[in-house]
C-alpha positions in Angstrom: 112.0 123.4 83.5 113.0 126.7 85.4 110.7 126.1 87.3 111.9 123.3 89.5 112.8 123.5 93.0 115.9 121.8 94.1 114.7 121.6 97.8 113.2 118.1 97.0 115.0 116.6 100.4 112.6 118.7 103.1 115.6 117.7 106.8 118.4 115.7 107.6 116.2 112.8 108.9 114.6 112.4 105.2 117.2 108.8 104.9 116.8 105.1 105.4 116.9 104.4 109.6 119.6 102.4 108.9 121.6 105.1 107.4 122.2 107.0 111.2 122.1 103.6 112.8 125.0 102.5 110.2 126.7 106.2 111.0 126.5 105.8 114.8 128.5 102.9 114.8 130.4 103.6 112.1 131.8 106.8 114.2 132.6 104.2 117.1 134.6 101.6 115.6 136.1 102.8 112.4 136.3 106.8 112.1 139.1 106.7 109.9 137.5 105.1 107.1 136.5 105.5 103.8 134.8 104.9 100.8 133.7 104.9 97.4 129.7 104.8 96.0 128.8 104.4 92.5 124.9 104.2 90.6 123.9 102.0 89.2 121.1 102.1 86.7 119.8 98.8 86.3 116.8 99.8 84.5 118.4 101.4 81.5 116.7 104.3 82.5 117.2 106.9 79.4 117.9 110.5 81.5 116.8 113.4 79.3 119.7 116.1 78.3 120.6 118.4 81.0 119.5 116.0 84.2 123.0 115.9 86.1 122.6 119.7 85.9 119.4 119.5 87.7 121.0 116.5 89.9 123.8 118.6 91.0 121.5 122.1 91.6 119.5 119.1 94.2 122.2 117.5 95.8 124.0 121.5 95.9 121.0 122.6 97.8 121.4 119.6 100.5 123.9 121.3 101.8 121.4 123.7 104.2 119.8 121.1 105.8 120.9 120.2 109.8 119.3 118.5 112.7 116.8 120.7 114.2 116.2 120.6 118.3 112.8 118.4 118.1 114.2 115.8 115.5 117.2 115.4 118.0 115.1 115.6 120.8 112.5 112.6 118.8 115.6 110.6 118.1 116.9 111.0 121.6 113.2 109.6 123.0 112.6 107.5 120.7 116.4 105.4 119.8 118.1 105.5 123.4 120.7 103.1 122.2 122.2 106.4 119.8 124.6 107.7 122.0 124.4 111.2 123.0 127.1 112.2 121.4 126.3 111.1 117.9 123.1 113.0 118.3 125.2 115.6 119.0 126.9 115.1 115.9 124.5 114.6 113.6 123.3 118.1 115.4 126.7 119.6 113.4 127.0 117.4 110.6 126.5 119.2 107.1 125.8 117.0 103.8 129.0 118.7 101.4 128.0 118.3 97.9 132.0 118.3 97.1 132.5 114.2 97.9 129.7 113.5 94.7 130.8 114.2 91.3 128.4 113.3 89.0 128.2 113.2 84.8 126.4 113.1 82.0 127.1 111.6 78.6 124.1 111.3 76.4 121.1 110.0 78.6 123.5 108.2 81.0 123.9 109.7 84.0 127.1 108.8 86.3 127.4 109.6 90.4 129.9 109.0 92.3 130.4 109.3 95.8 133.8 109.8 98.0 134.9 110.8 101.2 135.0 110.0 105.0 132.6 106.4 105.5 131.4 108.5 108.3 130.3 111.1 106.5 129.6 109.6 102.8 127.1 106.9 104.7 124.3 109.1 104.3 124.0 110.0 100.4 122.7 106.6 99.0 119.0 106.9 99.9 118.8 110.2 99.6 120.5 110.9 96.3 118.7 108.1 94.7 115.4 109.4 96.2 116.4 113.0 93.8 117.0 110.6 91.3 113.5 109.7 90.7 111.9 112.3 92.0 113.5 114.2 89.2 114.0 112.0 86.3 109.5 112.1 86.7 109.6 115.8 87.0 112.1 115.8 83.6 110.3 113.8 81.3 107.5 115.5 82.2 105.4 112.0 83.3 101.8 113.2 85.2 101.3 110.5 88.0 98.2 109.9 89.6 96.5 112.0 91.8 96.7 112.1 96.0 92.9 111.0 96.7 93.9 107.5 94.0 97.4 106.9 95.9 95.8 107.3 99.0 92.8 104.8 97.8 95.2 102.4 96.6 97.5 102.6 99.4 94.1 102.3 102.1 92.9 98.9 99.9 96.6 97.5 100.4 97.1 98.0 104.1 93.1 96.9 104.7 94.7 93.6 103.1 97.4 93.3 105.5 95.3 94.0 108.4 93.1 91.3 106.9 95.8 89.0 106.6 96.7 89.2 110.7 100.4 90.4 110.3 103.1 93.5 111.2 103.6 95.8 108.2 106.7 98.4 107.8 107.0 101.0 104.8 110.9 100.8 103.8 110.3 102.8 100.0 112.4 105.8 100.1 114.8 105.3 98.0 113.1 104.2 95.2 109.9 107.0 96.0 107.8 108.9 93.1 108.3 111.6 95.4 108.2 112.7 98.8 104.7 113.6 98.7 103.7 110.6 97.2 105.6 108.8 100.2 104.4 111.6 102.5 100.8 110.7 101.6 101.3 107.1 101.7 103.3 107.3 105.4 99.3 108.9 106.2 97.7 107.0 105.0 99.0 103.6 106.4 99.2 105.4 110.0 95.4 106.2 109.5 94.4 102.7 108.7 97.0 100.0 109.3 96.2 100.1 113.0 96.5 96.5 112.7 99.2 95.9 111.1 101.1 99.1 110.5 104.3 99.5 112.7 106.9 101.8 111.6 108.4 103.8 108.6 112.0 102.8 107.7 111.8 107.1 106.8 113.1 109.1 109.9 111.8 112.4 108.6 107.7 110.5 108.0 108.5 108.4 111.3 108.5 111.5 113.4 106.2 113.6 111.6 103.2 111.0 111.6 104.2 109.5 114.6 105.0 105.9 114.1 108.1 104.1 115.2 111.8 104.6 112.8 112.5 100.8 111.4 116.1 99.5 110.3 119.0 97.7 111.3 121.6 98.1 108.9 122.9 97.3 105.3 125.2 95.3 102.9 127.5 97.7 103.3 128.5 97.4 106.7 129.6 93.7 105.8 130.8 94.9 102.7 133.1 97.2 104.3 134.1 94.3 107.2 135.2 92.2 103.8 137.8 95.3 102.9 138.9 95.7 106.8 138.8 91.6 108.0 138.6 89.4 104.7 135.4 88.0 102.4 135.9 84.8 105.1 135.6 86.9 108.3 133.3 89.9 107.1 129.7 88.2 108.3 131.2 86.8 111.6 133.4 90.2 112.2 129.8 92.5 111.1 127.6 90.4 113.4 130.3 90.8 116.2 130.9 94.7 115.8 127.0 94.6 115.6 126.8 93.4 118.8 129.3 95.1 120.3 127.7 98.9 119.6 124.3 97.7 120.1 124.2 94.8 123.2 121.1 93.6 121.7 119.2 96.7 120.4 118.2 96.6 116.7 118.4 93.0 116.5 118.2 92.0 112.6 120.8 90.8 110.7 120.9 91.2 106.6 121.6 87.6 105.4 122.4 88.0 102.2 125.9 90.2 101.2 127.8 86.4 100.7 124.3 84.3 99.8 122.6 82.8 102.4 123.9 79.9 102.8 127.2 81.2 103.6 126.3 83.6 106.4 124.5 80.5 108.0 127.6 78.6 107.5 128.6 81.8 110.7 125.1 82.6 111.8 126.0 80.1 115.3 124.3 79.4 118.7 126.0 82.7 119.8 124.6 84.7 116.9 121.3 83.3 116.9 120.5 83.9 120.6 121.5 87.4 120.2 119.3 88.6 117.4 115.7 88.3 117.1 115.9 86.9 113.6 117.2 87.8 110.1 116.2 90.0 107.0 115.0 88.0 103.9 116.8 90.7 100.9 116.8 88.4 97.6 116.3 85.3 96.2 113.4 83.0 96.5 111.4 83.9 99.5 109.9 80.2 100.9 112.9 78.8 100.4 114.9 81.0 102.6 111.8 80.4 105.2 112.8 76.7 105.0 116.7 77.1 105.6 116.0 79.7 108.1 113.6 77.6 110.1 115.5 74.6 109.5 118.7 76.0 110.6 117.0 77.8 114.1 115.9 73.9 114.9 119.6 72.8 114.5 120.9 75.1 116.9 117.3 74.0 119.5 116.1 77.6 118.8 112.1 77.1 118.7 112.1 79.4 115.4 108.7 80.7 116.5 110.8 82.5 119.2 112.5 84.4 116.1 111.4 86.3 113.0 112.2 86.4 109.7 112.0 89.9 107.6 111.0 89.8 104.7 111.6 92.8 102.5 112.4 91.9 98.3 109.6 93.0 95.9 106.5 92.7 97.9 103.4 92.9 96.7 100.0 91.5 98.7 100.4 88.9 96.5 103.7 87.5 97.5 103.4 88.7 101.2 99.9 86.4 101.0 101.9 83.7 99.7 104.6 83.8 102.4 102.3 84.1 105.1 100.7 80.9 104.4 103.7 79.2 104.1 105.3 80.1 107.0 102.2 80.6 109.7 103.0 78.8 112.6 106.7 78.0 111.7 108.5 80.9 112.5 107.2 84.6 113.3 107.3 86.8 110.3 106.8 90.8 109.4 107.2 92.8 106.5 109.0 95.7 104.9 107.5 97.3 101.7 108.7 99.4 99.9 108.2 100.6 95.6 104.5 98.9 96.2 103.8 101.2 98.7 105.7 104.0 97.2 105.8 104.7 93.8 102.7 102.6 92.5 101.5 106.2 90.7 100.6 104.8 87.4 104.2 104.9 85.9 106.8 102.7 85.0 108.9 102.2 89.1 112.6 103.1 88.3 115.1 100.6 88.7 118.1 101.7 89.9 120.7 101.4 92.5 124.1 103.3 94.5 126.4 100.5 96.2 129.6 100.8 97.8 132.3 100.2 95.2 135.7 100.5 97.2 136.4 100.3 101.0 140.2 102.2 102.8 140.2 100.6 106.4 142.3 103.0 108.7 145.7 101.6 107.8 144.5 99.7 104.9 144.7 100.6 101.6 141.8 101.1 98.8 139.6 97.3 98.3 137.1 96.6 95.8 133.7 95.5 97.7 131.6 93.1 96.0 127.4 92.6 97.5 126.8 88.2 95.6 123.6 88.4 96.3 120.8 84.9 96.7 119.9 86.5 93.2 122.8 86.3 90.8 121.9 89.0 88.4 121.9 91.5 91.6 125.8 90.2 91.7 127.7 94.0 92.3 131.3 94.2 92.4 134.1 94.1 89.6 133.7 90.4 87.5 137.3 89.9 89.2 136.5 90.9 92.6 133.3 89.1 92.1 135.0 86.0 91.3 137.6 85.8 94.1 135.1 85.8 96.6 133.0 82.9 94.9 135.9 81.6 95.3 137.2 82.1 99.1 133.7 81.6 99.9 133.5 78.7 98.1 129.9 79.5 96.6 128.5 76.7 94.0 
């Protein structure tokens, strides 16, 4: 294991686009806020001896990353809603590895992140990508060759071409490796002219001349609960998003406190302002029906809106959704692990979530995510119970 190259993350833009769009908004609205994050090993993966040391070295290596002139120009040209002051900030930003504490006890791995939210917000996706790549390296698992990865990806995108739908690649966080990810995006661009519209990975979007895709994540609404309370979290999260982006980046994430609660506050104003919603947990077809009914109730034609489906998708699931939704509402698909970690090995099931937030003039507050899939709830049992009670969730 002594020959591991720890420069695994090739660019400061090797991250999901919504991390940058949220960072931009956090700097504008909450520059004094702090956050804590923690690694959750959902798949109970057994980490080999010394894994924490390897992860530490790879994270330390990220301190050298910085935004290049050409990367800044790419953002300036393709993302006009990002302020020039933010692009200057990002040019001066450096990862600070001291914000991360890593421990290993036997095969159990603990990763905790703490610091100003505007700084720590960039760690989540990259740390998960590092954990995945290093896990496969340190356990000595051999993946399929690039030719087979390319062939599999080509077959998948050709099926999506035939379905006549749009597809984005969302697989940074649980990819097998940056090399596999690169092959996948290159192949999607080459063979997906009818359906492939971009990737959530900004570095690969720039490298392969495609669009960076994303808006916001659960942590946006989780922080708003710490600042404004559970009952106001969705409302204030949406309000603040529109305040910053003025109609750009208009896809709203629905399931931070269950979709049922979200739609109670997704009134006519928000429903008209936002281009659509993203589905990330729970039954897809049930969600589609609820969304269509909600738009109709507000007097809005569902065909003028879009659902982005992004929860554990593969070709079979996508086809089922298309058959159910076609002609009823606009739709697009964000496919992650099925693209970037389909290499003949067990896929990792890990997350890294915000656990506490400290709003300015506030105090450390535990945050929760109440997914439409109860097994995906995150937060302490007490905080989860309190949120369920306050939001009247059955």
